[in-house]
C-alpha positions in Angstrom: -11.8 75.8 27.9 -13.0 74.3 24.6 -10.5 74.3 21.8 -11.4 75.5 18.3 -11.6 72.6 15.9 -8.6 72.2 13.7 -9.2 72.8 10.0 -8.5 69.6 8.1 -8.2 71.4 4.8 -5.5 73.8 5.9 -2.8 73.9 3.2 0.8 73.6 4.2 3.1 76.6 3.8 4.7 76.8 0.3 8.4 77.8 0.2 9.0 80.4 -2.5 12.1 81.6 -4.4 13.4 84.8 -2.7 14.2 86.2 -6.2 11.1 85.6 -8.3 8.6 84.4 -5.7 7.7 81.3 -7.7 7.0 78.2 -5.5 10.1 76.0 -5.1 9.9 72.6 -6.5 10.4 69.5 -4.3 14.0 69.2 -5.4 14.6 72.8 -4.5 13.3 72.6 -0.9 16.8 73.1 0.5 17.4 76.3 -1.4 16.3 79.9 -1.2 16.5 80.5 -5.0 15.0 78.3 -7.7 17.1 76.7 -10.5 15.7 79.2 -13.0 17.1 82.2 -11.1 20.4 80.4 -10.5 20.7 79.9 -14.2 20.2 83.6 -14.9 23.0 84.4 -12.4 25.4 82.0 -14.1 24.5 83.2 -17.6 25.2 86.9 -16.5 28.5 85.8 -15.0 29.5 84.2 -18.3 28.3 87.2 -20.4 30.2 89.9 -18.5 33.7 89.1 -19.8 32.3 88.7 -23.3 30.9 92.3 -23.2 34.2 93.9 -22.1 35.8 94.1 -25.6 32.6 95.6 -27.0 32.5 98.2 -24.2 36.1 99.2 -25.0 35.0 100.0 -28.6 32.3 102.3 -27.2 34.8 104.0 -24.9 35.8 106.6 -27.5 33.1 108.5 -29.4 33.0 108.5 -33.2 36.4 109.6 -34.4 36.4 113.2 -35.7 38.7 114.7 -38.3 42.2 115.1 -37.0 42.6 118.3 -34.9 39.0 119.4 -35.2 37.1 117.5 -32.5 33.5 116.4 -32.9 31.2 119.2 -31.8 28.9 118.3 -28.9 25.7 120.0 -27.8 25.9 123.7 -28.2 28.9 123.5 -30.5 31.3 122.4 -27.7 33.8 119.6 -28.5 32.7 116.2 -27.4 34.7 114.6 -24.6 37.6 112.3 -25.7 35.9 109.3 -23.9 32.5 108.3 -22.7 32.3 108.8 -19.0 29.7 106.1 -18.4 31.8 103.5 -20.2 35.0 104.7 -18.5 33.2 104.3 -15.2 32.2 100.7 -16.0 35.7 99.7 -17.2 37.6 101.5 -14.4 38.7 100.1 -11.0 36.6 100.6 -8.0 36.0 99.4 -4.5 33.0 98.9 -2.2 30.7 96.3 -0.8 27.5 94.9 -2.2 24.6 97.4 -2.1 26.8 100.3 -0.9 25.8 102.4 -3.9 28.0 104.4 -6.2 30.9 106.4 -4.9 30.7 110.1 -4.8 32.8 110.7 -7.9 31.0 108.1 -10.0 28.0 108.4 -12.3 25.7 105.5 -13.0 26.4 101.9 -12.0 29.6 101.0 -10.2 32.6 99.6 -12.2 32.3 96.0 -13.2 35.5 95.1 -11.2 34.1 96.9 -8.1 30.8 94.9 -8.2 32.5 91.6 -8.7 35.3 92.3 -6.2 32.8 93.4 -3.5 30.8 90.2 -3.9 34.0 88.1 -3.8 35.0 89.7 -0.4 31.4 89.3 0.8 31.4 85.6 0.0 34.9 85.0 1.3 34.0 86.4 4.7 31.2 83.9 5.1 32.8 80.7 4.1 36.3 79.2 4.1 37.3 80.4 0.6 40.5 82.3 -0.3 39.7 85.3 -2.6 41.9 85.9 -5.6 44.9 88.1 -4.9 46.4 90.8 -7.0 45.0 92.4 -10.1 42.5 90.0 -11.7 40.8 90.1 -15.1 36.9 90.1 -14.8 36.9 86.6 -16.3 38.8 85.3 -13.3 36.5 87.2 -10.9 33.3 85.9 -12.5 34.7 82.3 -12.5 35.5 82.6 -8.8 32.0 83.7 -8.0 30.5 81.0 -10.2 32.3 78.3 -8.2 30.3 79.4 -5.1 26.9 79.7 -6.6 25.8 76.3 -5.4 26.3 77.6 -1.9 25.0 81.1 -2.5 21.6 79.9 -3.8 21.0 78.6 -0.2 21.5 82.0 1.3 18.9 84.6 2.0 20.9 87.4 0.3 21.0 85.7 -3.1 18.3 88.1 -4.3 20.8 91.0 -3.8 23.4 89.2 -6.0 20.7 88.5 -8.7 19.6 92.1 -8.7 23.0 93.7 -8.9 24.2 91.4 -11.7 20.9 91.9 -13.6 21.1 95.7 -13.3 24.8 95.7 -14.3 24.2 93.5 -17.4 21.1 95.5 -18.4 23.1 98.8 -18.3 25.9 97.3 -20.4 23.5 95.9 -23.0 22.0 99.4 -23.4 25.4 100.7 -24.3 26.7 97.9 -26.6 23.3 96.9 -28.1 24.5 93.3 -27.8 22.2 90.8 -26.1 21.2 87.1 -26.4 19.0 86.2 -29.2 15.5 85.0 -28.2 13.5 82.7 -30.5 10.1 81.1 -29.9 9.9 77.3 -29.9 7.1 75.4 -31.7 7.0 72.8 -28.9 4.7 73.0 -25.8 6.1 73.3 -22.3 6.6 69.9 -20.7 5.1 71.2 -17.4 2.1 73.5 -18.3 1.7 72.5 -22.0 1.5 76.1 -23.0 3.1 77.0 -26.4 5.3 79.6 -24.7 8.8 78.1 -24.8 11.5 80.6 -25.8 15.1 79.6 -26.7 17.8 82.1 -25.6 21.4 82.0 -26.7 24.2 83.6 -28.7 24.5 83.2 -32.5 23.6 79.6 -33.2 24.2 78.4 -29.7 21.2 77.8 -27.4 22.0 78.6 -23.7 18.6 77.6 -22.3 14.9 77.3 -23.1 12.4 78.9 -20.8 8.6 78.8 -20.5 7.1 82.3 -20.4 4.0 81.0 -18.6 5.2 78.7 -15.8 8.9 79.6 -15.8 10.2 76.0 -16.5 13.8 76.1 -17.5 15.3 73.5 -19.9 18.9 72.9 -20.7 19.8 72.4 -24.4 20.1 68.6 -23.7 16.7 68.5 -21.8 15.0 70.5 -24.6 16.4 68.1 -27.3 15.1 65.1 -25.3 11.7 66.8 -25.0 11.7 67.4 -28.8 12.6 63.8 -29.5 9.9 62.5 -27.1 7.4 64.7 -28.9 8.4 63.3 -32.3 8.3 59.7 -31.2 5.2 59.8 -29.0 2.4 57.4 -30.3 -0.6 59.1 -31.7 -4.2 58.5 -30.4 -6.0 55.3 -31.1 -8.4 55.8 -34.1 -12.0 56.2 -32.9 -15.3 55.6 -34.7 -15.1 59.0 -36.3 -11.7 58.1 -37.9 -13.0 54.9 -39.6 -14.6 54.9 -43.0 -18.3 54.3 -42.4 -21.0 54.2 -45.0 -24.5 55.1 -44.0 -27.2 52.8 -45.1 -28.3 54.9 -48.1 -24.7 55.2 -49.4 -24.3 51.5 -49.1 -27.3 50.9 -51.4 -26.1 53.5 -53.9 -22.7 51.9 -53.9 -24.1 48.5 -54.6 -26.3 49.8 -57.4 -23.4 51.5 -59.0 -21.3 48.3 -58.8 -24.1 46.4 -60.5 -24.3 48.9 -63.4 -20.5 48.5 -64.0 -21.0 44.7 -64.2 -23.6 44.9 -66.9 -26.4 43.7 -64.7 -29.9 44.9 -65.5 -32.5 45.7 -62.9 
């Protein structure tokens, strides 16, 4: 039986990030998630402990006059605490992607989400989970120490999604989120003027291209800016040189003759 000719122009399969579906770069071939998505996970883990003190402020509604209570809808007194904030700050249990418990509304508590992922990771690699009551800062730091391993696992998209949803919900309550500022520099990969610096106050956490997704650390962005300032300009071409057409040369010579007192 005659075999069908093999296509010489067949393109090799491209590995893609399981989170954002962007093609993985050559230095990411051993991973399931790209560096960009890994950085987002690490940034959210750093942000969660910083949002807790702000959440606690929003736990109690606006203080009413003593003994009066603040009227709610229909003239009823407002509850003493916000149930959604109390739910986020409260304890909880569960496993990743289990969904909320029956007596909870909205996202699961922060401690429940982090604790479930700690147990999930500890069951799959030789790592002792933290014991006893732990502050969210210790829980996020424990998870962060295993992200290098987690970005090579097929379930990293689940961790990315749960942390993104949790942080998004918290930001809607607190109104506090990183500052985003456009950069005047082009992207070093795609050359698009779409770089956006993201950070808190005057600190830049990362710079990201909105077109190709290239992620730059503050140090890499500074090196990119320095290279742009010191790059040599283009060689001057004929259009950049001062050239006099023939008629202007004659006019110039006649004008110089008049200034010297020469007569025609």
